[in-house]
C-alpha positions in Angstrom: 48.0 61.6 133.5 46.1 62.8 136.4 47.7 63.4 139.7 45.2 64.5 142.6 46.1 64.3 146.3 43.7 64.5 149.3 44.6 65.2 152.8 42.7 63.7 155.8 43.8 64.5 159.5 43.3 61.6 162.2 44.0 62.0 165.8 47.7 60.8 165.5 48.7 61.3 162.0 47.6 63.1 158.8 46.6 60.3 155.8 47.3 61.4 152.3 45.2 60.0 149.4 46.7 60.6 146.0 45.9 59.6 142.5 49.2 59.2 141.0 48.4 57.7 137.6 45.2 57.6 135.4 44.7 56.8 131.8 42.2 55.5 129.2 44.2 52.5 127.2 40.9 52.4 125.1 37.2 53.1 125.1 36.5 49.9 127.2 39.6 49.7 129.4 40.6 52.5 132.0 43.6 52.3 134.6 44.2 54.4 137.6 47.0 53.8 140.3 46.3 55.2 143.9 48.3 55.7 147.1 47.4 56.0 150.7 49.7 57.0 153.4 51.3 56.7 156.0 49.5 53.9 157.6 50.6 52.1 161.0 51.8 48.5 160.6 49.3 46.1 159.2 46.7 48.7 158.4 47.5 48.8 154.7 46.7 45.1 154.1 43.5 45.6 155.9 42.3 48.2 153.8 43.7 46.8 150.7 42.0 43.4 151.3 38.8 45.1 151.8 38.8 47.6 149.2 39.7 45.2 146.6 36.6 42.5 147.6 34.4 45.4 147.4 35.6 46.9 144.0 35.2 43.3 142.5 32.1 42.6 144.1 29.8 45.2 145.2 29.8 48.0 142.6 27.1 47.5 140.4 26.9 47.6 136.5 24.6 47.5 133.7 24.1 44.5 131.1 22.0 42.9 128.4 20.6 40.1 130.1 18.1 38.6 127.6 17.2 38.7 123.6 14.3 37.9 122.1 13.6 37.1 118.4 10.5 34.9 116.8 12.9 34.0 113.7 15.4 32.3 116.1 14.6 28.6 116.4 17.5 28.0 119.1 20.6 29.4 120.4 22.8 27.3 118.2 21.2 27.7 114.9 22.2 29.8 111.9 19.9 32.6 110.2 20.1 33.0 106.3 22.0 36.3 105.3 23.9 36.6 108.4 27.6 35.6 108.9 27.5 34.8 112.6 25.6 32.2 114.3 22.8 32.9 117.2 25.2 31.8 119.8 28.1 34.1 118.3 25.4 37.1 118.3 24.4 36.3 122.1 28.2 36.5 122.9 28.8 39.7 121.1 25.6 41.0 122.9 27.3 40.1 126.4 30.3 42.1 125.5 28.2 45.3 125.2 29.4 47.8 128.0 26.7 50.0 129.2 26.5 52.9 131.5 23.2 53.6 133.4 21.7 54.7 136.8 18.6 52.7 136.1 17.1 50.1 138.3 15.0 47.1 137.5 14.5 45.6 134.2 14.5 47.8 131.1 13.5 47.1 127.3 15.8 47.9 124.4 16.0 46.7 120.7 17.8 46.5 117.5 16.1 46.9 113.7 18.5 46.8 111.3 18.0 46.1 107.4 21.2 44.4 105.4 23.3 44.2 104.0 25.7 45.9 106.4 27.2 45.6 109.6 25.4 45.7 112.8 27.1 47.5 116.0 26.3 49.0 119.2 25.4 52.0 117.9 22.0 50.2 116.2 20.7 49.4 119.7 17.8 51.5 120.5 18.3 52.3 124.1 15.7 53.8 126.9 16.7 57.3 128.5 19.4 57.6 131.0 21.5 54.3 129.3 24.8 55.2 127.7 26.7 53.0 125.2 30.6 53.5 126.0 31.7 51.8 122.8 29.7 52.3 119.7 31.6 50.4 117.4 31.2 47.0 119.2 30.4 44.7 116.9 27.2 42.6 116.9 26.8 40.9 113.7 27.2 41.0 109.7 24.3 40.9 107.4 25.3 39.7 104.1 21.9 39.8 102.7 19.2 42.6 102.2 17.1 40.8 105.3 15.7 42.3 108.3 17.0 41.8 111.7 14.9 42.9 114.7 16.1 41.5 118.4 14.4 42.5 121.6 16.6 43.2 124.2 16.4 43.4 128.1 18.4 45.3 130.2 19.4 44.9 133.8 21.2 46.8 136.6 22.9 44.5 139.3 26.2 43.5 140.8 28.3 40.3 140.4 27.2 38.0 137.9 24.2 36.0 136.5 24.6 32.5 134.6 22.0 31.4 132.8 19.8 28.5 133.5 17.8 26.0 131.6 15.0 27.2 133.6 15.5 30.5 132.0 14.9 29.8 128.2 11.7 30.8 126.8 10.4 30.4 123.1 12.0 33.0 121.1 13.9 34.2 124.3 17.5 33.7 125.3 19.0 34.7 128.5 22.6 35.8 128.4 25.3 35.2 131.0 25.7 38.6 132.5 28.8 40.1 134.2 27.6 43.2 136.0 31.2 44.0 137.7 32.7 47.1 135.8 35.9 46.6 137.6 38.1 44.3 135.4 40.7 43.8 137.9 42.3 45.4 141.2 45.6 44.8 142.9 46.9 46.2 145.9 50.6 46.2 147.0 52.5 47.5 150.3 55.7 49.3 150.8 57.1 49.3 154.5 59.5 52.2 155.6 60.8 53.4 158.9 62.9 51.4 161.8 62.0 49.1 164.5 58.6 50.0 166.2 58.4 53.3 163.9 57.6 51.2 160.9 55.0 52.9 158.7 53.2 51.5 155.5 52.3 53.1 152.0 49.2 51.4 150.2 49.4 51.1 146.5 46.0 50.6 144.8 45.6 49.7 141.0 42.2 49.5 139.3 41.1 48.4 135.7 37.6 49.1 134.5 35.5 48.5 131.8 35.0 52.2 130.9 31.6 52.5 132.1 32.9 54.4 135.1 36.6 55.8 135.9 38.9 54.0 138.6 38.6 56.9 140.9 34.7 56.7 140.4 35.1 52.7 141.1 37.1 53.6 144.4 34.6 56.1 145.5 31.8 53.6 145.0 33.8 50.8 146.8 34.3 52.9 149.8 30.7 53.9 150.3 29.8 50.4 149.8 32.1 49.4 153.0 30.9 52.4 154.7 27.3 51.4 154.5 28.2 48.0 155.7 29.9 49.1 158.8 27.6 51.9 159.6 25.0 49.8 161.8 28.0 48.8 163.9 28.9 52.8 164.6 25.3 53.3 165.7 24.7 50.2 167.7 23.4 50.9 170.9 25.9 50.9 174.1 23.2 49.9 176.5 23.4 46.3 176.7 22.2 46.2 180.4 18.9 44.5 179.9 20.8 41.4 178.0 22.6 40.8 181.4 24.7 38.4 179.7 26.6 37.7 182.9 23.8 36.4 184.8 21.7 34.9 182.1 23.0 32.7 179.2 22.1 33.9 175.8 20.6 31.5 173.3 19.4 33.4 170.5 21.7 34.5 167.6 23.2 38.0 168.1 21.7 39.3 164.9 18.2 39.0 166.7 19.0 41.9 169.0 19.3 44.3 166.2 16.0 43.5 164.6 13.8 46.1 163.2 10.8 45.0 165.5 13.1 45.5 168.7 14.3 48.9 167.9 10.7 49.9 167.0 9.6 48.9 170.7 12.5 51.1 172.1 11.5 53.9 170.1 7.9 53.8 171.7 9.1 53.4 175.1 11.6 56.5 174.8 11.7 58.3 171.5 14.5 60.9 173.2 16.6 58.2 173.9 17.0 56.7 170.7 17.1 59.2 168.0 15.8 59.0 164.7 18.9 59.6 163.2 20.0 56.3 164.6 17.5 54.2 162.7 18.4 53.4 159.1 16.2 52.8 156.2 17.5 49.4 155.6 15.6 48.5 158.7 12.3 49.5 157.7 11.5 46.6 155.7 11.2 48.7 152.2 11.4 46.7 148.8 14.7 46.7 147.3 14.0 49.1 144.5 12.3 51.6 147.1 15.3 51.5 149.1 17.8 52.0 146.2 15.7 55.1 145.1 16.0 56.3 148.5 19.6 56.0 149.0 20.2 57.5 145.6 18.4 60.4 147.1 20.9 60.3 149.9 18.1 59.3 152.5 19.6 57.0 154.6 18.1 57.3 157.9 14.4 57.8 159.3 15.6 61.4 160.2 16.5 61.9 156.7 13.0 60.6 155.7 11.0 62.7 157.7 12.6 65.8 156.5 11.0 65.0 153.0 7.3 65.7 152.5 5.1 63.4 150.3 5.7 65.6 147.4 9.5 65.3 147.8 9.3 61.6 147.5 6.9 61.7 144.4 9.6 63.8 142.6 12.5 61.4 143.2 13.5 59.4 139.9 11.7 56.4 139.3 9.6 56.6 142.5 5.5 56.2 142.3 2.7 56.9 144.2 2.3 53.4 145.3 6.0 53.5 146.8 5.0 56.7 148.7 1.7 55.0 150.0 4.2 51.9 151.3 6.3 54.1 153.3 3.4 56.0 154.7 2.0 52.6 155.8 5.1 51.5 157.4 5.3 55.2 159.4 1.8 55.1 160.6 1.6 51.6 161.7 4.9 51.2 163.5 5.9 54.9 164.4 2.5 56.6 164.6 4.2 59.3 162.4 2.9 60.9 159.3 4.8 62.8 156.5 3.9 66.1 155.7 1.9 66.7 152.2 3.7 70.0 151.7 7.0 71.8 153.1 5.9 75.5 154.5 
C-alpha cells in the first residue's frame, strides 16, 4: 500500500490530494484509491464526472490490431497441429497488454516451431514496446510445425471494431480496446452543517497494468486541462463583434479559427502574444502535433524557442515534418526558425 499527499492552495482554501491505497492484484490489474478535499458543495460531482469520462475515454493505449498469415484460409478455420482455432488465436492476441509511446502503425511478428506453447513472450516487438505479461497464452502447438504470424501494432484511444471492408487476403483485423483503464468510480462524502457543508471526492481506478492508476489520473487530468486551455486564453476583446447592435448568424466556433488569429497577429503582434497561439491551431498533421506535444511544445512561443536541429532531434520526427512546419510559419506568420542555437 502506498500513501501520497499533495497540497494545493486556492484563494479560499487549501486542497489536499492524497493516494490512500495502491496495489497490484496481478500483472494485468492495478488498483488505486484517491481523495481530494475540501471541496465546496457540488464541486466533487463536477470533478468526479469529468475525470471519470477522461479516464475511460481520453487515455491512449497500445494494441495488436491485425494479424496476417498466408496459411490461414479464413478466420473460422482450424490448422493441423494447432489446438486452437484461428478465431481463438485472434481473441488471445486481442488480450495481449502492451505499453508503448510509439505513434502510428508498427509491425511485429511471431515465429515459433512446435510442439509447445506460444505465449506473449514469443512476440518479436519493435523497440520501445513492452509486453506487460509475458505469460499470456496465444496458442498450443501439438505437432512439429512452424507457426509464423505477422502482427500490426497501433496506439490510439477508445476502441476499434473490425468491419468487412477491413478484411484482406490472409490478413485479419482484430477488435482493439485501447483503453488502459478498466473501470473508474467516484463517490462523495459530505460533512459540515448548514451553508458550511464541504465535500470529499473519492476516486477508484482499475487499470490493465500498462500504466498505474496514478499515471492514469495524471494523463486524464492533463487531457482535461488541454481541452480547456483555449477557453482560458480566449480573447476578452469582443468589441468588433458588436453583438448588441448586430445579429450574429455564424456559429460561435468560427470566431476562433486559425485564420482569424493569424489576421490579428499580422495587424498587431504585440496585442496577441505568441504564447496564446496553440499548436493545435497550426493545421498540423496529427502525427506532427503528437510529437510536438510529447516534447512539451504547446504554443507557437514554445515552437519558436526551438531551432530546426532541435525539432529534427525529436523522437520519430522527420525532415519532411520540419519542412511542413517551416512552410506554415513562413506562409502565415512570415517567421523563420533558426537553423542553430547560438
